[in-house]
N, C-alpha and C positions, 0 to 999 in steps of 0.2 A: 249533801250526803253526810250530814251530822245532825245531832240533836242535843239539847241541853238536858242535864240530869239534875233533879232537885230532891231535897229531903223536906219533910214537914217539921217546922219548929214547934215549940210548946203551945203556940197559939193556933196551930193547924194551918199556918201559912207556908207557902212554898219558899224555900231558900235554895237558889241554884248553886251547885257545887262543882259541876264539871261539864265538859262537852265531849261527847263520844262520837267518833266517826266510823266509817265503814272499815278502815284499816284496823281499828281497835277490835272490831268484831271478827275480822279475819284472824287476828293474832290469837283471839280467844278460842277459835275453832281449828282452822286448818294449819296453824303453825305450831300445834302441840306435838310432843314426841309421839312417834308412831306414824303420823301422817306425813310429817316433813321428811321422813327417811325413805319414803317410797321412791323406787328407782324407775323413772319414766322410760328408761331405755332397756329395761329388763325384757327378755323374750316373752315373758308371761304377763305382758303389760295389761291386757284386758282383765285378767283375774285380779291384779293389783288395784285397778280402777274400780272394779266391782266391790272389792273389799273395802276400799276407801269410802266409796259412796255409801255402801251398806253400813259401815261403821259409823258414819256421820248420821245416817237416818235413824239407826237403832238408838243412838244416844242423843238424838236431836231434842226430844222433849225434856230430857233431864238437863242437858246443857242449857237450853233456852229458858229453863225455869229458874236457873241460878240468878241471884241478885246482881245488879250492875256493879256493885261494890267488888265482886270477885274479879270482874274484868279490869277494874281500876287497879287492884293490887297486882294482877298479872302484868299489866302494862309496864310497870316499873319505871315510869317517868313522871315528872311533876304534873299535878292537876292542870289541865289545859283550859282554864276558864278565867276570863277577865270580864268584869261587869263595870261599865261606864255609865255615868249619868248623862242624859241628853243635853245638859247645859255645858258639858266639858268641851274644850276646843278640839278641832280636827287633829291637832298635833298629838293629842292623847291617843286617838285611834291609830295614828301612824306609828307611834312608839310601840304599841302592843302588837301591831300586825306586821312589823318589819322583821320578825323572826319566824318561828315555826308555826305560830298561830295563824289560821286562815280566817277565823271569825271571832268576834267578841259580841257579848250581849250588851245592849243599851237599854237602860231603865228609862221608861217614858211615863209621864203622867197622863192618865186618861180615864174619864168617867169615874172619878173618885177613887181609883185604885192604880197601883203600879202595873204597867205593862212592860214586857221585855221583847225586844226585836233584835234580830241578828244584823250585824254590819260586817261585811266581808272585805277582803283585800280588793276584790273586784269592785265593790261599791265605792271604796275610797278612790281607786284609780279612775273610775268612770267620772266621779265628781271632779277630780283634779284636772283631768284632760279636757273636761267641758268648761272649765273656768280658769284657763291659763293666763288670761290678760292681766289680772292683778298680781300675778306671781312671776315677775320677769326673771329673777334668779333661778326659780324652779324651771321655767321654760328653757333657760340656757342649759341647765343640767340635762333636761330631757332631750336636748338636741345633740348630746354627746353620742358618738358612734357606739352602736350596741356592742361591738367587739371589745371596746375598751372597758365596758362596764360588766362584762360577762363574769360568771363564776367558772373557775377552771374545771375541766373534766378529769376525774380520777377513776380508779378502779371501783370506787363506791358509787359512781354515777352511771355505769353501764353494766349490762350482762351480755353474753354471747347468744347467738341464735340457738345454740344447742342447750342452753341452760333452761330449766323449768321457769315458767312465769312466776312461780311462788318465790323464787330468788329475788325477783324485782320488788315484789311487795315487802319482802323481808328487809331489803335495803332501804325502802322508803320509811319503814317503821324505825329502823336503826339510825338513819341519817336525817330524817325530816324532809327529805327531798320531795317535791311535788310530782316528779316523774323520773323514770329510769330509762335510759336509751338501750336499744338492742342493736348490737353491731355484728357484722359478718366476720369471716376469718381474716379479712384484710383490714378490719377495724372500721369499716364504713358503716355509717348509721343507716339502718334499714327499718327500724321500728321504734315505737315509744310506748311504754306502759305506765299508766297512771291510775289513780283511784277511780277515775271515771269509767275505766274498763270493767269495774265491778257493778255498774248500774244494772239493776234487775237480777243480780246474782242470787242463786238459790242452791239448794242441795242437788238439783239436777245438773248443775254446772261444776260440782266439786271436782270431778275427774280432770277437768280441763286445766286446772292450775298447776298440775304436775307435768303437763305436756311442755315441749319446747316452746319458747316464747312466741315465735312466729306462728306456730300452730294454734296456740291459745288465742292470739289476736284474730286469726282467721275465723276461728269458731265463734268468738264473742261478737264479731262484726259480720257474721254471715258470709264469710269468704271475701269480704271487701274492706279490710282494715285501712283506715286513712294513713297516708304516709306521714312521717313526723314533720311538724311545722318548723321551718328553719329561717334564720335571718341571714341576709347577705351582708358583706362587709361595708356596703354603702348605707345600710339601714341605721337610723338613729334609735335611741331608746324609746322615743315617742312613737316611732313607726312600729316597734315591737310591741309596745303597750297597746296600741290601736289594734294590732293583729290579735293579741291575746283576748282583748275585749270582744272583738268581732267573732272570733272562733270559739270563745268560751273555754279557754284553756288557761293554765297557770304558769306555763314556761315555754320558752322557744329555744331551739338549738342553734349554735353557731358552728359551722363546718369549715374545714380547710378546702383547698382546691381538689383534694382527692375524695372528699365526702366524709372524711373522718371528723368526729366531733372534737372541737377544741374548747368548747365552753357552752354554757347555757345561761339564759337570763330569765329569772322567775319574777313573779310579782313581789315576793319578799325582797329580792335584790333591789328592785326599783324603789 
């Protein structure tokens, strides 16, 4: 759900300068003034949605014709690109992917020219978990209980069921979190919103992002949104990583006995 951005140098060769993802595109369109202020609970909801969708459609060609450099300026955060050489050690990839970056470009030699391939957090963790025998110290770390390694849940980690889904995506952009939890009035975790919920997103789905979070998830998943993936207090970090790889997700929630989130464990944490 991301792609590299390049510019042409004086020799007409590509020089990669950034990686843009689906959340960047969301920020450039739906998080602009006017759209973000729509009240999803207004009694005239349908007119608001029609206006929002119409506003986006009318300006779509103009907006989508703008250069990607406009999006980079709007984003207001450092360029998210790291390029490694294929000869560099695995530790270099780990260093770059232990923060908010989910992917790096790797320069590879091939057929007389430089090729670039993506390496992701998922690729690194899949390789490590498949080759644990030589890494006894690492294996010991991965056997740590997941609850001990979790990141704490704060007000920046969750939204309530009544808040629009757009609030969750805004939090992800502001905090770099891979997912935001959805909690009910008792604080129990009932849903999870991540960038993957924007797969296949188009202007036909614009109105949905200002709906309450649970309604958005229901619409995006044809009425059958998957429950949030959670770890038990007996799960190890390795158990959680295995679950993330199998389910193709980037984070898992840790809950207390009442079902309230007390932490999460992401690929970046690992």
